[in-house]
N, C-alpha and C positions, 0 to 999 in steps of 0.2 A: 580450741583444746581437742587434740586428737586422742583417740582411744588406744591404749597399749593392750593389744590382744593377749599377749603372753601373761601379763601381770593382772590386768583388770578383768579379763574374761576367764582365762584358764587358771589363774592363781599361781603361776610359776615365775620365780625369780632366779637370778644367776646363782644363788646360794643353795638351790634345791637339787643340785645334781652335778655331775661331771660332764665335761664337753669332750666328744669324740668326733671322728670324721671317717666316713667310708668314701672311697674314691676308686677311680679306674686304675690306679697304680697297682701293679702286681697281680692283676686279675687274669693274666694269661701267660703261658710259657712262650717266650720269643727267642729267636736266634737271628743273628745278623752280624755283619761286619762292623768292627770298631764301635763307635759311639751310637750308630744307628740302632743296633740291637738293644742297647740300654735305654735309648729314647723311647722305643716302642713299648717298653714296660709301663710307661706312664698312661697308655691309652688302650682302648679295646677296638675290635672290629665288630660291627653289627651286621651279621649275615642275614640275608632275606629270610623272613619267616621263622627266625629263631629268637624268641624273647630272651633278653639278657637281664639276669637278676642283678640289679645294682645295689639293692639294700634289702636285707632280711634280718631284722633285729627283734629281740624279745624286749618287752616293756617291763615297767612303765618307762616311757620316753617321750621326747619332744624334738621333732625335727625343726631346726631353726633356719636352715639355709640350703638351697640347692643351686649349684653352679654347673653350667654345661657349655661346652664349645666343641666345634668341629670345623674342618675347612669348608666353609659354606660355598666358596666359589667352585669347588669341585663337585658339590652335590646340591644343585639349585632347588631340588624338590624335597630335600631331607626334612625340612621343618614341618611338612605335611605328611611325608611318608613314614616317619617315626611316630609310633603311638606310645604315649606315656600312661601307665596304669599305676594306681596306688590302692592298696587294700589294707584295712585296719582290723585287727583283732579277729583274724580267721574268717572274715566275711566272704561269702561266695561271689558277690558282685563287687566290682571296684567302686570306690567312692570318688576316684578321679579317673576320668577317661577322656583324654584330649590328644590331638596331634601335638607333637613336642613344642613347636614354635608358638602355638596359641596359648599354652599355659603361661608363657613369658610375655605375651602381648606383641608378637611379631606383626608387622604391617603387611597384610596380604601375603603371609608366609615368607616375608623378606626381613633381613636384619637391618633395622633402622634404629639408631640410637635414641633412647629416651630414658627418663628417670622418674620413678614414682615411689610411693611409700612402701609398696610390697613387691613390685616387679620392676626390673630394669633390663635394658639391653645396652651395654656400654663397652666400647673398646673391644668388640669381638666376642663378648661373653653374654650368656643368658643367665639371669639371676632371679631367684625367687626367695622372698623373706617371709612368706606366710608361715606362722607357727602351726605345726601339725602334730597334735598329741596322739598317743596310742597307749592302751593299757597293757595289752598282752603281746601284740606282735604287729610290726609294720613291714609290708612287702611292696617294693617299688621295682617295676620292670620297664625296660625300653624294648620295643619291638619294631624292627625295620620291616615295613610292609611294601617297600619298593622292590625294584628288580635287580639292583646292584648292591654289592657290599659297601657299606659306609665305613671307611677306614679313618683312623686317627680321631676317635670319639673319646672325649675327655669329660669326666664329671667328678663333682665333689658333693657329698651330702653330709652336712654338719648337724649333729644332734646331741642331746643331753640324755644321759642315763640318770633317771630320777631316783631319789632315795625314798620317795613316797608315792603312793597312788594318787590319781586325780580324784577330785570330788565327784560324787555320784551325779550323773546328768551332764557331765562335761561334753560339749559338742565336738564332733569330728569335722575336719576340713573336707570339703567337697568341691569338685569342679567338673563341668560338663561342657562339651562343644557341640554346637548345632549349626547346620547349614541348610538353606532353603532357597530355591528359585521361585520367586513370587510373581504371579501374573496380575494384571489389572483387576482390581476388586476381589482378589484373594483375601482370606482372613489375615489378621495381623500375624507378625512373626513372634513366636514365643521364645523369649530369652531364657526363662526358667519356670518350671512347674515343679515345685517341691512339696512333699507331704511329710509332716512330722513337726518337731519343735526345734527352732534354731533361729538364725539370723542371716539375712542376705547382706553381702558385703560389697558387691559391685560386679562389673562386667567389662569386657573388651569386645568391641563390635567393629566388623568390617562391613561397609555398605557400598554397593555398586549399582548404579542406575542401568536400566536396559531400555530397549526400544528406541524410537525416534522422538526426541523432544520438540522438534520443529513442527509448528502448526501454521495453517493459513491465517489463523487469527493470532496476531503477535501477542495479544493479551494472555492467551493460553501458554505461550512460550515462557512468559514471565511467571505466571501462576496458573495451574499448579505445577507446570513442568520445571520451573526454577532454573531455566537455562541448562538443563541436564542434571541438576542436583535436587530436583524436586522431591525425591524420597525423604529429604530432611524436613519436609513440611509435615510429616507424620509426627506422632507423639508417643510417649511412653504412658502405660497405665499399669498400676500395681494393685492387686487384690490381696487382702490379708485375711486368713482364717475363714474362707468361704463367704466373704462379704458379697452382697449383690451388686453394689456400686463400688467402683475403684476408690481406694484410699488416696491414690495419687493419680492425677490426670494432667499430663504435661501440655506444653504449647508448641513443641517442635523438637525434632530429633536432636539438633545441636544444643538445644536449651537444656535437655537432661544432662548432657555432658559438659555443662557449665560454659558453653560457648554461645555465640549469637551471630545472626546474619550469615549463616552458612560458614562460620568460622572465618573471621577476618584476618587472622594471623596464623600461619602454619609454617613449620611446626610450632606448637605452643604446649609445653608439658609442665605439669606441676605434680605435687605429692598426691593430690586427690583426684585430679582430672587432667585431660589433655587430648590433643589431636596431633597425630604424626603425619597424616596425609589428608589433603583435600585438593582434588584435581578436577577442574572443569573439563579437561581434555579426555581423561580416562573415566571420568565420573565416579571416582573412588574416594571414599572417606574412611579413615581408620581412627577410632577414638576410644577413650576409656574413662571410667569413673569409679572411684571407691568411696563408699560412705564411711570414711574414717572419722568424721565428726560424731556419727552415731549410726551404727548399722540398723537395718530394718528388721525388727524382731517379729516372729510369728509363732503361734502356739500349735497350729494344726496344718496350715497350708500357706503357700506363697506362690503367686502367679505374676509374672511380669511380661508384658508384650510391647513390641514396637510396631507402629504403623509404617507402611511403605508409601509415603506420600500422603497428601491430605485425603482423609477418609479412605486410605488404602487404594488410591486411584492409579498408582504408577507401578509398572513392573520393575523388579529389582532383584538382586542377589544379596542376601544377608547371611553372615556367619557370626556367631557370638561364642564367647567363653564366659560362663557365669562362675562366680566364686561365692561360696556360702559355707556356713557351719551348721550342723544339725545333729541331733541324736539319731541313732540307728533304730529301725531300718529305714532306708531311703528307697525312693522309686527306682526301678531298674532303668538304667540309662540307655539300654539297647546297644546296637552295633553301630560303629562309625561307617560312613559311606566308603566305597572302594577308594584306594589311593588316588587314581586318576580323577575321580569325581570330587575329591577334596581340593585339588589344585585350583588356584584362582584362574579365571579365564575371562575373555571378553574385553580386556583393556584396549587391545589394538583395534578391535571392531568399533569400540566407542570413540576412539580417536578419529577414525574415518568418518563416523556419523557426525561428530561434533565439527569436523572440518569441512563437511559437505557444503554448507551455505557460503563459506568463505571461498572455497574452490569454485563454486558456481558463480559467485559475484566476480571473481577474478577472470573467469572464462568469458562472461558477458562483457566485461570491460575491454578485454582484448579483442573480442569480435567487433565491438563498436569502434574501437580504435582502428582496426583493420579496414572496416567499411569506410570510415572517414578518409583514411589514407587512400583507399581505392578510388573513391569519388573525386578527391582533390587531384589524384594522379591522372584520372581520366580526363 
């Protein structure tokens, strides 16, 4: 039995308002020959450093759907270069601060199809179904922090204009992106540290191993190195309302995401959880989980961490997008790293590292074969 956020939590049904849609259509004056000029009316250009106001509406209201697309093959870094901000009810700090692709669950900033209850990437489109309430005003902006203009940017934001206000204490939607390069024995990676009253709904996480997993002792290569994916030997922990001991203590990274044995089948995607990538070559894992059976409620605070390897013993790069609802005010989210620092890196280097033993074995075999040939020929 899955929770209906709009009805069960926010108390809003289809009879409580009228549906409208804001989109990129008609947002700029365009001129061009023949049909091209008319086509360009459907989309906008995102100039570097100039935030584009996509949605600015007075409440009460409820955003029910966000749809976005662009020519991804022309702008390979757009999903990390574009920053999405959402602010509710005249707040100074955004409640949503994420690179564009990460709100929708992109796999290492790439478009790979999957479907879940709240987020999907399908047939070239990014789709978000999280209901987002606002009492007085909602402001959504897209900011291109890259170096080139992103052309042919399309979006639709579907919402309801409500005929009544929300009940007192109705929580607001929040989302935050974090990225960290973790060394051996560094502290755990923090997925979310929230203060206030609300509930945690889930996260999307990209994990990438670093360093050299090959050891002289082959037992170490199996554990804790995990043949290059040993960061999954770490576990999640969740503390609620300032508790000294975690309420939840997991058994492994993939276990939290409802997988096992480093994910035996990839891709494998469902409504509440899934994995879109698991590669022993690049040492990359991309997975998600939503607590749609019952979100994790907190009265004053919520902290969730992920270990990188067994007892944080392995170097790795983690980035995560957390999704939760809470009452205002919320902790300041800070600033995102610079665009280049947000881009995924290290996959090619990992491929070389993981291929080294096989290359060495092949080289040794060729040398031995050449020596045997030389001896027999002599």
